[in-house]
C-alpha positions in Angstrom: -8.8 26.4 4.1 -10.4 23.1 5.6 -13.1 21.6 3.4 -16.1 19.6 4.7 -17.3 16.8 2.8 -20.8 15.8 3.5 -23.4 13.7 1.8 -24.9 16.5 -0.2 -21.5 17.9 -1.2 -20.4 14.7 -2.9 -23.9 13.5 -4.3 -25.9 16.7 -4.9 -28.6 15.1 -2.9 -30.2 15.5 0.7 -28.8 13.5 3.5 -31.8 11.4 3.9 -31.4 10.0 0.4 -30.1 6.3 1.3 -29.8 4.4 -1.9 -26.3 2.6 -1.5 -26.1 2.4 -5.2 -26.1 6.2 -5.4 -23.6 6.7 -2.5 -20.9 4.1 -3.4 -19.7 5.9 -6.6 -19.4 9.4 -5.0 -17.5 7.7 -2.1 -15.1 6.2 -4.5 -14.5 9.5 -6.0 -14.1 11.2 -2.7 -11.5 8.8 -1.6 -9.5 9.0 -4.8 -9.8 13.0 -4.5 -8.4 13.1 -1.1 -5.7 10.8 -2.0 -4.9 12.6 -5.3 -5.0 16.0 -3.4 -2.3 14.7 -1.0 0.0 13.4 -3.7 -0.3 16.7 -5.5 0.8 18.4 -2.5 3.7 16.0 -2.1 2.3 14.8 1.1 4.1 11.7 2.8 1.2 10.6 5.1 -2.6 11.0 5.2 -4.2 10.8 8.7 -8.1 10.0 8.9 -9.2 10.4 12.5 -12.8 10.2 13.7 -14.1 12.2 16.6 -17.4 12.7 18.1 -18.8 15.0 15.5 -16.7 15.0 12.6 -13.9 13.1 10.9 -10.6 15.0 10.4 -8.2 14.5 7.5 -4.7 15.7 7.9 -1.6 15.8 5.6 1.9 15.5 6.4 4.2 17.8 4.4 7.9 18.1 4.8 7.5 16.4 8.3 4.5 18.7 9.5 0.9 17.8 10.0 -1.8 20.1 9.0 -5.4 20.0 8.6 -6.8 19.5 5.0 -10.4 18.2 5.3 -13.3 17.3 7.3 -15.6 14.3 6.4 -19.2 14.4 8.0 -19.6 11.7 10.5 -22.4 10.0 8.5 -19.8 9.2 5.8 -17.0 8.3 8.0 -17.7 4.6 8.4 -18.2 4.2 4.5 -15.2 6.1 3.8 -12.9 3.9 6.0 -14.7 0.7 4.7 -13.8 1.8 1.2 -10.1 2.2 2.2 -10.1 -1.1 3.9 -11.7 -2.7 0.7 -9.0 -1.2 -1.5 -6.3 -2.7 0.7 -8.3 -6.0 1.0 -8.4 -5.9 4.8 -11.2 -7.5 6.8 -14.0 -4.9 6.9 -15.8 -6.8 9.7 -12.9 -6.5 12.0 -12.9 -3.0 13.8 -11.4 -4.1 17.2 -7.9 -4.8 16.1 -5.4 -3.0 14.2 -4.7 -4.2 10.6 -2.1 -3.5 8.0 -2.2 -3.6 4.1 -1.3 -1.9 1.1 -2.7 -1.0 -2.3 -1.8 1.2 -5.3 -3.4 4.3 -6.7 -2.1 6.8 -9.3 1.1 4.7 -9.6 1.9 5.4 -6.0 2.4 2.5 -3.4 0.2 3.1 -0.2 0.7 1.7 3.0 -2.3 1.6 5.2 -2.7 0.9 9.1 -5.8 1.0 10.9 -6.2 1.5 14.7 -9.3 1.3 16.9 -9.9 4.6 18.7 -12.7 5.8 20.9 -14.9 7.1 18.0 -14.0 4.5 15.3 -10.9 3.3 13.4 -8.2 5.8 12.7 -6.4 5.3 9.5 -3.0 6.2 8.4 -2.0 6.1 4.9 1.7 6.2 4.1 2.6 7.5 0.5 5.6 5.7 -0.5 8.1 7.6 -2.7 5.5 10.1 -3.5 8.1 12.8 -4.1 9.9 10.4 -6.7 12.9 10.8 -4.5 16.1 11.0 -6.6 18.2 8.1 -5.1 21.4 10.2 -5.7 24.1 10.7 -3.0 24.8 14.1 -4.3 21.1 15.1 -3.4 21.2 14.1 0.2 22.6 17.3 1.6 26.2 16.0 2.6 29.0 18.7 2.8 31.9 17.9 0.5 33.9 16.2 3.2 31.0 14.1 4.4 30.2 12.9 0.9 33.9 11.9 0.3 34.0 10.0 3.6 30.5 8.4 2.8 31.6 7.2 -0.5 34.9 5.9 0.7 33.1 3.7 3.3 30.5 2.4 1.2 32.9 1.3 -1.6 34.8 -0.9 0.9 34.5 -4.7 0.4 33.4 -5.5 3.9 32.4 -3.9 7.4 29.2 -2.5 8.7 27.9 1.1 8.2 25.1 2.3 10.5 22.6 5.0 9.8 21.0 6.4 13.0 18.2 8.7 13.8 14.4 8.7 14.7 11.6 7.4 12.6 11.2 9.9 9.8 14.8 11.2 9.7 15.5 10.0 6.1 17.6 6.9 7.0 15.8 4.7 4.2 16.5 7.2 1.5 20.2 7.5 2.7 20.5 3.7 2.5 18.6 3.3 -0.8 21.0 6.0 -2.4 24.0 3.9 -1.2 22.6 0.9 -2.9 21.7 2.6 -5.9 25.3 4.0 -6.2 26.7 0.5 -5.6 24.2 -1.4 -7.7 26.1 -3.3 -10.6 26.2 -6.4 -12.5 29.1 -7.5 -10.5 27.6 -7.2 -7.1 25.0 -9.5 -5.4 22.9 -7.2 -3.4 20.1 -8.1 -1.1 17.9 -6.4 1.3 15.8 -7.5 4.3 13.1 -4.8 5.1 9.9 -4.3 6.8 8.4 -3.2 4.6 10.0 -2.6 1.2 9.4 1.1 0.6 11.2 1.7 -2.7 11.9 -0.9 -5.4 15.2 -1.2 -6.9 15.8 -3.1 -10.3 18.7 -5.5 -10.0 18.5 -5.8 -6.1 17.0 -8.7 -4.3 14.6 -7.4 -1.9 13.0 -9.4 0.8 10.0 -8.4 2.8 9.7 -10.0 6.3 6.6 -11.7 7.5 6.7 -12.3 11.2 3.3 -14.0 11.2 4.8 -16.9 9.2 8.3 -16.8 11.1 10.0 -14.9 8.5 12.0 -12.6 10.7 15.1 -10.4 10.1 17.3 -13.0 11.6 16.0 -15.9 9.7 16.2 -14.2 6.3 19.7 -12.9 7.3 20.9 -16.3 7.9 19.6 -17.5 4.6 21.3 -14.6 2.6 24.5 -15.6 4.0 24.2 -18.8 2.2 23.3 -17.0 -1.1 26.8 -15.7 -1.7 26.1 -12.0 -1.0 28.5 -9.2 -1.5 26.2 -6.4 0.0 23.6 -6.9 2.5 21.1 -4.0 3.5 19.2 -4.6 6.8 16.3 -2.4 7.4 17.0 -2.3 11.1 18.8 -3.9 13.9 16.0 -4.7 16.4 17.2 -7.5 18.7 20.3 -9.2 19.9 20.1 -12.2 17.5 20.0 -9.9 14.5 22.8 -7.7 15.7 25.1 -10.9 16.2 24.4 -12.1 12.7 24.7 -8.9 11.1 28.1 -8.4 12.9 29.2 -11.9 11.7 28.3 -11.1 8.3 30.4 -7.8 8.3 33.3 -9.9 9.8 33.3 -12.5 7.2 33.7 -10.5 3.8 30.5 -8.8 3.5 29.4 -5.1 3.4 26.3 -4.6 5.7 24.3 -1.4 5.7 21.8 -1.0 8.5 20.0 1.4 10.8 19.7 2.0 14.6 17.4 4.1 16.5 19.7 6.3 18.5 19.6 10.2 18.8 23.3 10.8 17.7 26.0 8.8 16.3 28.2 7.9 19.3 25.1 6.4 21.1 25.1 3.7 18.6 28.0 2.3 20.3 26.0 2.1 23.5 23.1 0.7 21.7 25.1 -2.3 20.2 26.8 -2.9 23.6 23.2 -3.3 25.2 22.3 -5.9 22.4 25.2 -8.0 23.8 28.0 -7.0 20.9 31.4 -6.7 22.4 33.4 -3.5 22.3 36.2 -5.5 20.4 33.7 -6.6 17.7 32.3 -3.1 17.3 35.6 -1.3 16.8 36.8 -4.1 14.5 33.7 -4.3 12.4 31.7 -0.8 12.3 33.5 1.4 10.1 31.1 4.4 10.0 28.2 5.8 12.0 26.2 8.5 10.4 23.2 10.4 12.5 20.9 12.3 10.5 17.8 14.6 10.6 15.8 16.1 8.0 15.3 19.8 8.1 12.9 22.2 6.2 14.1 24.4 3.5 13.0 28.1 3.5 10.7 29.0 0.4 13.0 30.7 -2.3 10.0 32.7 -3.3 9.2 34.4 -0.1 12.5 34.2 2.2 13.9 37.4 3.2 17.3 38.2 4.9 17.1 39.5 8.5 20.9 40.3 9.0 24.2 38.9 7.7 23.5 35.5 9.2 19.7 35.0 9.4 16.9 34.5 6.9 13.2 34.0 7.4 10.0 33.6 5.2 6.3 34.3 6.0 4.7 32.0 3.5 3.2 32.4 0.0 1.3 30.4 -2.6 4.3 28.5 -3.5 5.0 26.9 0.0 3.6 25.8 3.3 4.2 28.4 6.2 7.3 29.7 4.5 9.0 26.2 3.9 9.2 23.9 0.9 10.9 20.4 0.7 13.7 19.2 3.1 17.3 18.4 3.1 19.4 16.3 5.4 21.9 17.3 8.2 24.5 14.7 9.3 26.9 13.9 12.0 29.7 11.3 11.1 31.5 9.2 13.6 34.7 7.2 12.5 36.8 5.0 14.7 40.2 6.5 15.6 42.9 5.1 17.8 41.6 7.3 20.7 38.0 6.5 20.4 38.7 2.7 19.9 40.7 2.9 23.2 37.9 4.6 25.1 35.4 2.1 23.8 37.5 -0.7 25.0 37.9 0.8 28.3 34.1 1.7 28.4 34.9 5.4 29.2 31.6 6.8 28.0 32.2 10.2 29.1 35.6 10.5 27.7 34.2 9.1 24.5 31.5 11.6 24.3 33.9 14.5 24.7 36.5 13.0 22.3 33.7 12.3 19.7 32.9 16.1 19.8 36.6 17.1 19.0 37.0 14.4 16.1 33.6 14.4 14.1 33.7 16.8 11.1 30.5 18.4 12.4 27.8 17.8 14.9 24.1 17.7 13.7 23.6 21.3 15.1 26.8 22.4 13.4 25.8 20.9 10.1 22.4 22.8 10.6 24.1 26.1 11.4 25.9 25.9 8.2 22.5 25.8 6.4 21.2 28.7 8.3 24.2 30.7 7.4 23.6 29.8 3.8 20.0 30.9 3.9 18.6 27.5 3.4 16.8 27.2 6.6 16.0 29.3 9.6 17.2 29.1 13.3 13.8 28.5 14.3 13.6 25.3 12.0 16.9 24.2 13.3 16.0 24.4 17.0 12.8 22.6 16.2 14.6 19.6 14.7 17.6 19.5 16.8 17.1 20.6 20.4 19.1 23.5 21.6 20.6 21.6 24.5 22.6 19.8 21.9 24.6 22.8 21.2 28.1 21.8 21.5 30.4 24.8 20.5 30.7 28.3 22.0 30.2 29.6 18.3 26.9 28.0 18.1 25.9 29.3 21.4 26.8 32.8 20.6 24.7 32.6 17.5 21.7 31.4 19.4 22.2 34.4 21.9 22.2 36.9 19.1 18.9 35.7 17.9 
């Protein structure tokens, strides 16, 4: 049930009482209370959104936004100011977006402000709020996927690409790989925007474009720092792509991400950034596409038939789901696929990829559906049904 926070609800006094000294302390408590509630509910983000007559507060849990609170309009400006003070932002600047961060309850919180029609919208990202176990066995790989992944990340050189949209769990996959590889014998460095999880024993660098500290600049510097393993938060431009490829070709292991909807499209994306087909097939050893899918609540789920489960929701979950796991699509370079990349035969490459990958995103999800870990409805929400590649998957859809 949505709660409304007004002046009287946090002070016990009538709205016409205007002593700032009486209002500040309750507002501080209100801000802390909303953040604490989000942490307790394992939310990843808090959205504070001012409208004409109220300010809405929403939490993102397991990838889904839901309404949690309302803040009365006469409190909204002070509420937002309090958050900006905590992040040491300019409280007088309300026309331009601002970024910052602060800590509360031992949680790193990233803040972004954006001017809207009725005031500044605030989004708080609660970093590592779920105390994510950076363990490869916890990512949701199948046995064969785990074996392939471990084999490639333990190679002395080459590039490994993790692909998927924002919020698909790419960062946790990368950090889990680094955590596995982290040892006194390895010089491991990361280039990130921003640093989301701190790992002891690893050199982590936060880029700062305002002072010219870009991905490409830091990457060049790291190559003079005798690295063994480099994690690059994202390949965003041609210059960074070329330096990353050169690093992988000269005896370093490079782990990075791209924003593509499936694994094989990463090849096209690299080509569009000016990377030659020859450099791609000789340097990139593994491409992993991934999504996060909600798991059915173990307390209220019920079996519909031999293949499907569902849950209606209970006090232990949110709308029948609790927590998420990954589904994956792996693409490795074989003789056939390499030849197709060299001849730029994209249609043939797409069909060949479907034959050679160990499972597509949808097929990985269907395995979880059959195991009762998730629902077909959730799978279709995360992976569009038009990505169904096999007749078996289509038959299963038609029976629903």
